[in-house]
N, C-alpha and C positions, 0 to 999 in steps of 0.2 A: 504494500500500500504506500508506494513512494509519493510524497507530497512536495518535497523540495529537492532540486537537483542543481549542482554547481559544477561546471566543467571549465577549468582554467588551465592555461599552459603559458610558459614564458614566451615572450614576443608574439602573443596571441596565436601560437601555432598549436593546433589540436591534432593529436595523432589518431585521426579517425581510421579505424581498421589497421593501425600500426603500419601505415604505408612507408615504404622505403624512399620514395621520391616525393616532391612537393606537388606533383600533379594530382588533381582532385578527380576521382573516378565516380562512377555511379554507386559504388559501395558506400562512399561517404554520405550521399544523400539517403541511402537506405538506412544507415546508422541513425541519422537524425529523424527519419520517418518513424523509427521505433520509439523515439522520445515523444513524438506527437501522439502515439497510441496509448501512452500511460494515462489511464482514466482519472486518477486521483491527483495527478501532478498539477499544482497550482502556482508554484514558484520556480522560475528557471533563470539561472545566471550562466551564460555560455558565451564563449568566444570562438569564432571560426575564421579560417583564412580567406574564404570567398563565398559568394552567394551560391555557387554550385553545390555546396554542402546541403542546401535545402532541397527537399523533394518538390517536384513540380505539382504534385497532387497528394492529398491526404484523404483518408476515408472519413474521418470525423474531425471537425475543427477543435483544436485544443482550447481549454478554458483556463488560460494562465491569468491569474489575477495580479501576480507580481512577476516582473521579468526585467532583466538587464541583458540585452543581446548586442554583441559587438561583432561586426562583420568586416573583415579586411585587416591587413597588416598596417600598423601605425604605432607611433609613440603614444603613451598614455600621459596626457597633460595633467599636471598637479592641480590646476585650478578647475579641472572637470570632475575630480573626485568628490568634492563637496556637493556638486550639482546632483550626482547620483544618490547621495545620501539624503537629499531633500525629498525625493520622490520614490515611488515604488515601481514605476514602469518606464524604462528608457530603451532607446535603440540608437546605436552608433554605426554609421557607415563610413568606411575609409577606403578610398580608391575603388568604390563599388557603385555601379550604376543602379538607379531605381528600377530601370526597365528589366534588370536581371532577377528581381525579386518575384516569386510566385504570387499569384492573386490571393491565395488563401492566407499567405503570410502578411500581405498588406491589410487584409481584413482583421486578422487576429492581433497583429503587433502594431502596424503603422497607425491604424485608426484608433487604437487604445493607448498609445504611448503618451506619457505626460512630458517626456523630454526627448527631443530629437537632436542628435549631434552628427554633423556632416563635416568630413575632412577630405579635402582634395577630390571632390566629386568633379567629374569631367565637365567641360564647357557645355556640351550638348545636353548632358543630363541635368545640369543646374537649370537650364531653360525649361526642361520638362518638369522639374521639381517646383519652380517658383513662378512659372508663367502659364502653364496649362490651366484652363478653366476648371477641369475636374478636380485638380489638386487644390485650387483656391476654394472651391466649394467645400472640399473636405476640411480645409482649415477653418471654415465657418461653423463646422459642426463638431469638431474633435475636442478632446480634453487636453490639448497641448498647452503646457504651462511654461516650458523652457525650450528655447530654440538656440542652438549653437552652430555657427557656420564658420569654418576656418579653411584657409588656403584653397579657396574655390575661385580661381582667377577669372572664370568666365562670367561670373554674376555681376550684373550692372545695377539691378534693382531687386529688392526682396519680393515685391509684389507688382503685378502689372494689371491694373484695373481696366486699362484701355482695351484689353482683349476679351473682356467679359461681355456677355449680352446684356441688354437693358434690364432684364429681370434679375440677373445675378448681381448687377451693380448695386442693388438695394440690400444685399445680404452682408451683414457685418463680418469682417475677416479677423481671425486671430483674437476673437473677443474673450478668450480664456487665457491668453498668453500673459505670463507674469514676468518672465525674464527673457531678454534678447541679448545674445553675445555674438558679435561679429569681429573677426580678426583676420588680417592678412588677405583681404579681398582686393586685388590690385586694380580691378576695373569697376569697383562698386561706386555708384554715383548718388543713389537715393534709396530711401526705404521703400517708397511706393511711386510708381509711374502712373499718374492720374489721380483723380479725387477719390479718396477712400470713402466707403459707405459709413454712415453714422454708426457709432458703437464699436468700430474697429479699435483694437488695442486698448479697450476701456479698462482692462485690469492690469495693464503693464506697470510693474513696480520698479524694475531694474533695467537700465539700458547701458550696455558697455560696448564701445567701439574702439578698435585698436588696429593701427597700421592699414588704414584704407586710404591710399595715397591719391585717389582721384575724387575724393569726397570734398565738395566745396561748402555745402551747408547740410545739416543733418535733418532738420525738421521743417516742414512747411507750416505756416501759421495755422492752417486748418487742422493738421495732424497734432500740433502742439496743444490746441484747445481740447482735443479728445483725450489727452493723457491725464485724466483726473486723479488716477491712483499712483502716478509716478513718484517714487521716493528717492531714487538715486540715478544720477547721470555721470558716467565716467568715460571720457574721450581721451585717447592717448595717441601720440605719434602719427597724426594724419597730416601729411606735408602741405596740402593746399587748402585745408579747411580754413575758412574765413569767419564763419559765424555758425552758431548752433541752430538758431531759428532764422530762416531766410526772411528777407524783407518781403512784404506783401507784393506778389506779382500782379494781382488784380487790383483795379482801382475801386475800392469799396467806399461807399458814402458814409456808412456808420462804422466807426473804429471799434470793433468788438474786442474787448480786452482778452489777454491770454492769462489764464490762471492755472498755476500748479498748486493745488491746495495741500498736497501731501509731500511735496518735494523738500527733502531734508539735506541731502548731500550733493554737491556739485564738484567734480574733479576734472580739471582740464590740464593735461600734462604734455609737454614737448610738442606744442602746436605753434610752429614758428611763424605762421601767417595769420593766425586768428586775431581779429581786431575787437570782437565783442561777443557777448552771448546773444544779444538781439538789439538791432538798431532801427527796427521798423517804427511805424507811426503809432501802432496800437500800444496801449498800456500793458504792462506785464506785472503780475503779482505772484509772490512766493511766500505766503503767510507762515509756512512752517520751516523756513530755511534755518538750518543750524550750523552747517559747516561748508566752507568754500575753499577749495585748494586749486591754485593756479600756479603751476610750475613751468618755468622756461617758456613762457608765452610773451615774448619780448614786445610784440606789437599791440598787445591788448591794453588799450587806454581807458576803456569804459566797459562796464558790465552791461547796462541797458540804458537806452536814452530816456525811457519813461517808466522807471521802476517805482511801483506804488505798493502800499500796504504790505511791505516786506520788512520784517524786524532785522535789527543788526545781528548777524550770526554770532554764535558763541565763539567761533574760531574761524579766522581767515588766514590761510597759509600761502606764501608766495615765494618768489625767487627760486631757489632749489630746495626749499623747505626751511630755510633759515630765517625767513621773514614771517612774523606772526603778529596778528592783531586780534584783540578780544573785544567783542561787542562794538564793532565799528561799521559804518555804512559801507556797503559793498562798492558802490561807484567811487566813493572817496578813497577806499583802499586800493582799487585798481589804478586810479590816477596817481596816487602816491607811489605805488610800486613801479609804475612806468617810469617816473622821473628818478626815483631813488636808484634803480638798477643802472640807469645810464650814468648817473653821477658816480655811483659806486665803481663802475668800470674805469671811469676817468681817474678816480681816486686811487684805485689799485695800481694804475700805471705811474701816477705821480709819487706814490709812496714806495714803489719798488726799489729805487736806489737806497732809500733809508733802511729798508728791510735787508737788502743785500749787505749794507755797511754793518748792520748789527746782527748778522746771521747767527752769531754765537748766543745772542740773547733773544732768539726767535720766540721762545715759549713765553717770555715776559711781555714781548711786544704783542703777541696774539691775545693774551689776556687783557691787555689794555685796549686793544682794538675792539674786542667784544664788548667791553664796558661802554666805550664811546659810541659804538654802533647802536646800542639801545637808546642813547640820547638822540642820535640822528634820526632814528626811526620814529621818534616822538615829535619831530619837527614838522608842524602842520603847514609851514610856509612852502614846502616843496610842491604841494598840490597846486598852488597858484601859478607855478611855472607852465603847467599845461595850457593855461589860457593865453600864453604868448604866441602870436601868429608869425612874428618875424623870426625866421630860422636862425639868422645870424645872432640876433639878440638872445634867443633861447640858448644857443650853444655857448655864448659868452657867459650867461648866468650859470649854466651847468659847470663850466670851467671854474668860475669864481667860487661856487659852492664847494667843488672838489678841493680847490686850493685851501679854502678856509678849514676844511676837515684835516688836511695835512698839517696846517699850522697848529691846530688843536693837538694833533698827535705829537708834534715836536715839543710843544710847551709841556705837555703831559709827561713825556719821557724825560725832559730835563728836570722837571719837578721831582720825579721819583728816582733820579740818578742813573737812568739807563742811557742818557745821551748828554754829552758835554757841550756847552755853548760854543766852544771853538770848532766843533765839527759841523756847525750849521752852514757856514759859507759853502762848503763842498756840496751839501745837500741842496742848497739853493741853486747851484749851478746845474745840477742834474734836473731839477724841476723846471728850470727855464729852458733847458735843452728839449725837454719833453714838449713844452709849449711850442718851441720853434719847429719841431718835427711836424706838428699839426699845421702850422702856417705855411710851410714849404712843401707840403704833400703834393699839391697840383704840379709844382715845378719839377719835383722828383719823378712823378708819373710821366710828365711830358718829355723831359730830357732823358731820363733814365730808361724808361720802358719803350716809348715810341721811337727813340733814336739810339737805343741800346748803348747808353753811356753810364750805366748805373755804377760800375766799378770806379770810373773816373770821378763821378760825383762823390762817392764815399771817400776817396782819397783827398779831394779838395776840402770836404767837410772836416776831415780829421786835422788838416793843417790849421783851419780856422778855430777849431775847438781849443787848441792850446793857447791861442791868443785870448779867446773869450773867457777862459778859466780865470784869467787875471783881471777881468773887467772890474773897475773900482765900484761900479754901481751895485755889484753883488753884496758889497759891504753895507750899502744903504738898505738892502733888503733885511739884513740882520738887525740893524738898528731900528728899522721901522716896525719890525715884528714885536719889539718890546716897548714901543712908544705910541702915543696917539698922534696920528697924522695921516698921510696918504696911505691907503691900504696896500699891503704887499702884493696883492694880486694885480693891482693897477700898475705898480712899479715893474713887476715881473713882465707884464704884457708889453710895456714900453721897451724893456730891454730886448725881449724876443723880437719885436718889430724892427729894432735897430739891427740886431744880428741878421734878420732876414734880408734887410737892405745890403748889409756887408756881403752876404752870400750871393745875392743877385749880381752885385758889381764884380765880385771875384770870378763868377762864372763867365761874365761878359768879357773880362780882361783875359781870361784863360782860353777863350774861343770855344767853350763848351755849349754856349747857347746857340741853337740852330737859327734863331732869328734875333738879330741885334736889336736891343731895346725892349724885348719882351720881359714882362714882370710876372710875379706870382699871381697878382690880382687879374692881369689880363688872361693868363692861362686858366684861372678858375672860371672866369666868365666864358671863355672859349669852350670849356668842357660842358658848361650848363647849356649853351646854345647847341652844341653838337648832339646832346641827348635828344633834342627835338629834331635835329637834322636827320638822324638815322631812322626816325619813325615816320617820316612824312608820307612816303609812297613806296610801292614795291619795286622801284627801279633797281635797288640792290639785288633783289632776287633774280631779276633778268640778267644782271651782270654776273651773278653767281653762275647761272646756267651757261653763259657764254665763256666766262673766264675759267671755268672748272677744268676744261680740257685744252686751254691755250695759254701756256705759261708765258709766252712772249707778250701777248696782249695783256695778260694779268699784270706783268711788270710795268707795262706802259701806263696802265690805269693807276697803279700804285705810285709811280713817279709823278703823275699828274696830280694825284691827291695830295702828295707831300708839298708840291709847289703851291697849291691852293691853300693848304693849311698855313704855310708861312705868311701868306697874304691875309688870311682870316684872323690869325693871332694879333696882327697889328691893326685890325679893323677899328677905325675911330669910334664907331658906335658901341663897341664893347665897354669902353670906360664910362659911357653915359648911363649904362645899366646901374652903376653904383649909386648914382643920385636920383634915379627914377623912382617915382612913387610906387609903393607895393601893389596898388590896385591894378595897374596896367603893365606890370613888369613882365608877366608871362607872355602877354600879347606882343610886347616889344621884342622879347627873345624869339618868338615865333616868326615875326617879320624878318628878323636878321637871318634866321635859319632858312626861310623861304628864298631870300635873296642868294644865300650860299648855294642852295639847291639848284637854282637857275644857273649859277656860274658853273657848278659841277656838271649840269646837264649839257651845257654848251661844249664843255671839254669832251664829254662822252660822244656828242654828235661829231666833233672834229676828228675823233678816232674811228668814225664810221660804225659805231655800235647802235646808234639810233638815227631815224630819219630827221632831216633838217626841218625846222619850223615847229609848230605845236604838235605834240604827240597825238596821233589819231586815236579816236575812241577805241577802235578795235585793238590797238597796241596796248592801251591802258587795261583793257579786259584781258589781253594776253598775259600781262604782268600779274594780274590777280589770280589767274588760273595757274600760272607757274608757281605762285606762292603755295597753292594747295598741293602741287606736285613735289614739293621739297623732300618729303620722306622717301619718295621713289628714287631721288637722285643721291640719297645718302650713300648707299653701297656702291653705286656706279662711280661716284667721285672718288671714293677710296680705292676702287679697283684701278682707275686710270692713273692714280698717283703711286701705285705700288711699283717699286723698282724692279721686281722680278717678272713683270708682265712683258711678253714679247712685244717689241716696239712696232712691228708690222701689224699686230693685232690691235694695238692701241690706236694707230692711225686709222684703221678701218672703223673702229668704234667711234672715234671723234668725227669722222666724215659722216657716218650714219646719223649721229646725234645732230650735227649741223643741218643735215637734210631734213630731219624731222622738224626741227625748229622752224625752218623756212615753210614747211607744209602747214604747220600750226598757225603761223602768222596770217595765212589767207584762208583759214578754216571757215567754211560756210556757217556753221553753227556759232562760231565765235563772232563773226561779223553781224549775224542776226541778233545775238545777245547785246552787242554794242549799240544797236539801234533802239533798244528799250530805254525808257526813262529811268533815271537813277532811283526814283522812289518805287519802282516796280518790285513788289514783294517776291516775285518769282526769280529774280536775278541770282540771289545766292544759291538757290537750289539748282538752277541751270548751270552755274559755274561748276558746282560739284559734279554734275552729270558729265560735263565736258572733260573735267579733270579725270574722272573715272575712265572715260573712253580713251583719253590720251595715255593713261597709265597702262591700259591693256595693249594699246598700240606700241608703246615703248617696249614693253616686255616681249611682244611678239617679234619685233624687229631684231632684238638681240638674241632671241632663241635661235634665229636663223644663222647666227654666227657661232653657234655652239661648237662646230667642228674646229673653228679657229681657236676658240677658248681652250678646247681639249688639247690642242697641239702646243699650247704655250708651256713654258717651263714651270709655271707656278701651279697650274691646276692639274689635278689628277685626271686620269682618263674617264672616270665615272662622274666627275664633278661638272655640273652645268652652271650657267649664270645664276639660276635660282638658288643653287646650293651656296654659291659665293655670297649672294644677297643675304641669305639666312645667316651665314657665318659672320659677316661683318656689319650686319644691319644695326648693331648697337653702337657702332663707332660714331664719333661726332663728325659731321661733314666738314671737310677742310675748305670748302669753297665759299664759306661766309666771307663777305668782303673784309679786307684787312682793316678798313676804317671802323667797321662795326665792332670787330673783335677788340681793337685797341681801346675804343671808348668803354666797352664793358670792363676791360681790365682796369682802366683808370677809375 
């Protein structure tokens, strides 16, 4: 009268019928069929290597009231163990397709499971699992309480309401689900595609998302309003996530508030692009909020724009866990953390020479820093910095605050005997040098990186450092620190500005400046305008296509760009940007960038890369379609630049690519597209259609050259162009214009 059965093996391998190989035979399914025939069996805990161990048919359906069934080989995750302890019925699928499960098993196990755990389910099968209408209707009737999905790269959305018929769209989905865990879903973009029926997810208590790198926002406002039982949100390591609740996409007349009546814990960790929890127009309320953790979210300035009826949490943690506030307003804490961490990074750089100098007394310094840090965390004035709109003024205030903290540290260390007053001048020199490095950064990028003279710059800077170390003004810093007068930060700034002038003049006399008379301020403004220059239109993409397989032409364009840059750095309008009012500053930069773009375009025309006069509309459309084709060119560009490729094959490929480009320039579909008005909503879709057609044409032409590719020294006899594409497809394309690359580096 067996009532409970547990069959476990290491690595999830069960020795069904004591097989000598890992191949699963019909005997294995017969063995499991015997288990299904046990009439009194109510509890089953079993692991099996694959679904073939299950018989396709059974005489009588088992009546298992408790079961934990694991199918497939995988690791057992530690955080999944407590999940199984919470419930009595669970099913785990690893590297196993739903379609391979017998129908009787789906009725007995799948429909009764309280927890479903999916690991590395195939792309096609994920679609069957989360998109098919039948399964979605099952989700509306099942007892599913916990859903775990890991390492399923093919999943883009958990549910797809768009594919349901009108009647099914009225049925609530996952209305019994209490916990949702998603991890390492590389293509996951949203929880639901389409408007969820009312009552969906109404019992969800815990929501945990980890390593979903294409997720930009987690919840729609309508979905957020339905989560009335949500108690905990934990989001970790999602690279492009910007907000938890997306801004309202639809224009609603009445701003319906978003309320999380049971939400107690919010954890946001290692989200480098998140800016807020919610910045929409609707009010948001969290009346039960107790704990907020925000770790390594450097861009998060505010929690919510209209936070209402939310108590001050008992605990707010920030930074990397070292910042803690008790019973403080969430928005105020986020603003404070945003400013504090930026000032703290500046402070760490400024105090580094002092810590190096007193390395033997590091433990004592650390204790003193911890005490002072508590005082700085209580400084309410830091929140006011976030209201400054002028970036230069904001950076100056941050530097001033960081320097005042270092002054406090020095005075404190002198008072307790860890630092002698005669050691201060040397520390003041290092702090002033750190400020100088910030001032001359644009000059170093321009001369050192764009013109490859970094080593020469370092040598010249070393010569000047010996002279600056003896600067008499450094003594003034020491005396000012102990008397009432001009602040040391102001004196230090003046010294650094003077040293910057010395450095610029020294570079000019030594012949290291590529343009005579250019200054750090000119170069800083030059880079600001160039950021707008490289974003204006897809001309660079067209040049990438042409220059990718023509090194001589590429060098000509590069030389042309350098000549223009020399002229642009000395553009008289650059210096007018310094005194321009902030309101129209961006527009003025844009005007300068447009003028530079026209000058660059004329040079490109003179090289024969574009037709003379205004660019025809069909050429503009050509540039936009080529921009969509950039991923296709990734592997091809790497292939052409590989030194092992047969030169004769390279020439044939280049010629073929040039011919294709000429054909595309007069493509009938492209010309038809160019005649449509700019506000036509069909234009983006038609561009993608043309790009898809050209992509197929591109691959077809190069497949015809397969024989040449196989005869090259680089490719094996069985390797085709598609094989090579797959192998090098993850490389960064080298044909991005030199100008754009250098701007990104700077």
